[in-house]
N, C-alpha and C positions, 0 to 999 in steps of 0.2 A: 633194512629196518632192524635186524639183530644187532648190527653193529651200533646203531643209534641208541638202542636200549642198553648195550653194554657201556657206551660212552656215558649215557646218563647215570648208570649205577655207580660208576667210578667217580662221579662228581661229589665234593663235599657239600655240606648243607648250604653254605653261602653261594656256591657256584650254581647250585640248582635254582636258587631264588633269582639269580642274575639270568639264567637260561629262560625261565618262564617269563620274566619281565621282557626279554628280547622277543620271544614268541608273541606276547601280547601287543607290543609296539607294531611288529610286522602285520599282525592281523588287523589292528585298527587303521593302519596306513592303507590297507587294500580297500577298506570300507569307505574311505574319505572321497574318493573319485566318484563312485556310483551315487553316493548320498547327495553330493553337490550337484550332480546332474539332474537328479530327482527335484531339488529345490529350484534349479533353473527352469525346469519344465513347468513348475507351478506358478512361475512369475509371468504375468501376461506381457506380451511384447509391445513396444511402442507402435508397431504396425497394426496391431489389433485395435488400439484406441483411435488411431488416425482413421481407420476404416469405419469405426463406429460413429465417427462425426458425420457420415453420410446417411445414418439411420433415419428412417421416416417417424420413428418413435421419439417424441420430444424428450422424454426422460432418459432414454439411452444416450441420446446426443449430449444432454446436459451432464450425465455421469462422465462421458468421455471427455468433455471440455474440462470439467473440474479435475479429472485424474491427470490429464495432460499438464495442466498448471501445477498441480501438486508435484508432479515428478519432473517438472521443468523440461519437458521434451521440446527442445528447440526446433527440430525438424517439422513439428506440428504448427509452428507459428504462422506461416503464411496462410494455412487453411483456417486457423482459428480467426485471424484477422479478416478473412473473406467473410466468414460467417458473421462476425461482429458488424460488418458493413452492410450486408445484404438480407440477413434473417430479420423478418419483421417482428418476431416475438421478443418483448422487452426482457423477459426472464432469461432467455438465451443470450441476448446481448450482454446482460449483466454479468453472467458467468464468463462470457468471452472476455470482457474488460478485466475481470479478476485474473483470469488465466494469463492474458497478455501481461499484466503487471507483475505475475510471478515469474514469468520466462524472461521478459525484457522490460524493465520498469521504464527505461528512457523511451521505448517505443510506445508505451501507454501514454506518456506525456505528450507526445506528438498529436494525440487525438484531441487535445484541449484546443487545437486549431481547426478541427473539423467543421466544415460549413454545415454539417448535418447537426441540427440542434439537439436532436435525441442522443446521438452518439457523444456529443460534447457534454451534456448533462450527466450521462451515465458514466463518463470518464471522471468528471468532477467528483461524483458521489463515490466512485470505486477508490479514488486516491484517498479520500477522507476515511473510507471503510478500512483501507489497508493500514493507515496510520494517520491520526488527526494532525500530526506534525507536518504532514504533506501540504497543509495549508500554506506553508512557506513558499512553496513553489507557485501557488496561485497569487500570493501577495506580490511576488517579484514581477508579475505580468499583470497587476491590477490596472494600470492605465490603459492597456489595449483591449480590455474586456467590455462587453456591452454592459448596460445598466443593470439588467436582471442578474447577471452573474456577479457583479460587483456588490450587490446587495447580499447575495449568498456568501460571498467571501467575508464580508464584514460580520456576518452572524457568527463566524468562527473566530472573530477577533476579539472576543469578550473577556479578556484577561490582561493582567497588568503587562505582561511580556510584549503586548503589541502596542503599548503606549506611544512609543516613537512613530511607528508606521501610521497610527491614527492621526497623529499630529501632521505628518507629511501629507496625508490625504486632504485634511482640513485646510492646509496651507496652500493647496493647488487650486488657483483661481480658475483654471480651465475645466475643472471638474463640475459636474452638475451640482447645483445647490442641494438638491435632495440627498445626494451621496454625502456631500460634506456635512449636512445636518445629522445624518444617520451616524456618521463617524463621531461627531460631537456628542451625540446621545450616548454612544458606547463609552466614549472617554469619560464621560460624567460619572459613569458607574465604576470604571476600572482605574482611572487616572489617579496620580498622587499630586495633589495641589501645589506642594512645596517644589516639585519638580517641573511643573508645567505652567505655573503662574505667569512668569515672564513671557513665554510663548503665547499664551492666550491673550494677555493684553496687547502684545504686538500685533496679533491677528485682528483684534478688535479695532485699534487705531488705524491699521492699513487696509481694512476691509472696505470696498466701495459698494457691494451689493447690501442695501439696507435690510432686507430680510435676513441675510446672513449676519450682518452686523449686530441686529438686535438679539439674534439667537445666541451668538457668542456671548453677548453681555449678560443674557439670562443664565447661561451655563456658568459664567464667572461668579455671578451673585449666589448661585447654588453652592458653588465650592466655597465661597467665603462664609456662607451660612453654616456650612458643615464644619469648617475649620475652627469656628468659634465654640463648638460644643465641646 
């Protein structure tokens, strides 16, 4: 210790500053490891949330489902899917769908083909809640959907960007007249006459169903009236 004191006394002012800087660095480096360990102890493990999924308390279960989705804990996905399919509580199912979408979006899309009507509806709602642009996934599979789902999809196509998609639905003579008419009604509000005039007249002259033919003509007249203003 005496040698250290003598060593320090013999140092000039600049070297004394360097000495204390080195001592400070050594001290802080010794603190880093225990501090990081304390932080790690305060972060709940994935195992804890997975265990909490089995809680009989609904709110605890929902908290676990939400946190697992937020943290994207992939190892919990099978259990989340199992709850989604089997738990009768609609609120729990909605949180499961959201969590699945956060962990594996492609997996959530597969539930659009679920034979369970409730699961399919919740999946539809969740996709739109995550991002309204996800309606594009639903438009791509429009033809294979049931009538009720088609009406839901159409309700999100109420903007100009879907003009061409609406035209395709109207042109499809294999589609139900009620669906085609709904698409026409939306097109009337969002379509640009100068861009779709030729298509609508072609639809009118080639249409065989008289109910649909008359409705197309009414829409054409509505567009013409508007264009003159």
